[in-house]
N, C-alpha and C positions, 0 to 999 in steps of 0.2 A: 513395807512388807518385803522380805527377802525371797529370792527365787531359789529353786533347787533343780539340779540336773538329774533327769531320769536315767537310770542305769540301763534301761531297755532301748529307748529311742534316742537318747543323748540330747534331748531338747531341754532348754532352761525354761522352767514353768513356775508359776506362782505356787506357793505352798498349799493353796486351796485346791489345787489339782492333784493332791496326794491324799490317800487314806491315812488315818492315824493308825499306828501300830499298837494293837491291844496288849502285846507282850512287852512292849517298851513304852509305858505311859509318857506322854509328852513328846514322843518321837513319831516320825512319819515313815511310811514304807519307802523303799529305794526306787520303786517304779511308779509312774504316774497312773491315774485312774484310767486313762485311755488304754494304756498298755495292759493294765490289769484286766480290763473288760475284754480286750482282744485275746488274752491268755485264757480267760474263762470261756469265751465263745469257742475257742479251739478245743478246749478240754471237753466241753459239752458235746460238740460235734463228734469227737472221737468216741465218747461214751455212748452217744446215740447210735453210731454206726456199729459199735461192738455189741451192744445189747439193746435192740429196738424195743423190746417189751418193757424193759426197765424205764426207758425214756418215755414210753407211752404212759406207764403207770405214774411217773412223776408229773407228766403233763395233766393227766386226768385228776390227780389229787390237787394240783395247783389251781386248775381252772374250775373244777366242779366238785371237789371234795369227795370223790367216789373211788378213785383208783381203778386199776385194771380188773380186779376181782369184782368190784361193784358194777363195772360196765358189763362184764360177762354175765353176771347174775341178772341184770336188767334186760339184756338182750335175750337171755334164755326165758325170762318171764314173759317176753313179748313173742315168743315162738320163733326167734331169729329173724324177725321182720320189722318193718317200719310200724310205729305205733298208730299212724294215721291211715296210710294207704295200703298197708300190709305187703309192701314190696319186699322181696327177699334180697334184693341187691341195693346197696346204698346209693348207686348212680352218682353222677356229678364228680366233683373232685374227691380224691382220696379213696381209701378202700374200706372205710368204716362208716357206720351210722353216726350222725351228729347227736351230741347230748343236748337235749332241750331242757331249759329251766325257766322258771317264772321270773320274768324281768321286773315285775312289780316288787318282788322280794329282794332281788339282787340285780339292780340295773347294771348294765355293762356286760363284758364277756365272762366275768368270774361269778361263781355261785357259792353259796354257803354249804351246798350239798343237800340241805333239807328240801330245797325247792326244785330239785331235779324231777322233771315230769316223765321223761321217757327218751327213747332213741328214735330219731327220724331220718328218713332218706334225705338226700340233698334237696330234692324238689319240694318236699313238704316243709323242710326247715326254712328254705327261702320264702315259701308262701306264707308261713306263719309270721316270719320276720317282717315281711312286707306289710302285713296287717298290724304289726306292732302289738301282738297279743290282745287286740281289741275285739272282744266277742261280738259287740254290736256291729262292727264293720264286717266281721266274718259272716254273721247271720244275714246282713244286708246283701252280701255277695252271693250267698246261697239262694236267697229269695230272688235275686236278679237272674241267676242261672236257671232256676226253676221256671220263672216267668218267661225267659227267652226260649226255654225248651217247649213250653206250651205254644208260643208263637210259631216256632218251627213246625210243630205238629199240625197246627191249623194251616200253615202255608203249604205243607205237603198234601193235605187233604183238599185244599182249594186249587192246587195246581192242575192245569188241563191235561 
C-alpha cells in the first residue's frame, strides 16, 4: 500500500488515514483524517462561541432528540424547576438543568427523544444515575431513610 503526504501536516501517512473524496470517486482528500478532525473541531468551537444557542440546539438534538425549543417547553411545563426536588436552580456544573431519559429504552448518553422524562437539577440527576433507574433500589433507599428517621425520633425522645 502506497503512502500519501498530507498537505496540512506534511506527514507521509498510509492511504487509510485519508477520507475518500465523494466529488472525485476513487480519489482521496489532500489532508489526512487527523488534520480534518482538527479543522472541524476549530470550526465547531468558533461556531459555538459565535452562536451559543445554535450550538446548544445542535447538542440537544444530537443527544436527546428534542432541540432547544423542546427543552424550553419541557422546562416551562415543569414550572421552571427540577422535576424531582422542585429546585429553581440547576446547581452543580453548568447553568442548565440536565435532560433525563429512560436508560432502559436508550442505554448510554444518547436518547431517541421519545424516552425523555424531564429536566433535573445536578443533584437529582446524579442521585437517579447512582441508582441506575432501579425503582426497587430507590424504594429500598426511601424505606431505609424513613426507618432511620423513626429511630432518630425515638432517640431524641429517649435522650435525658
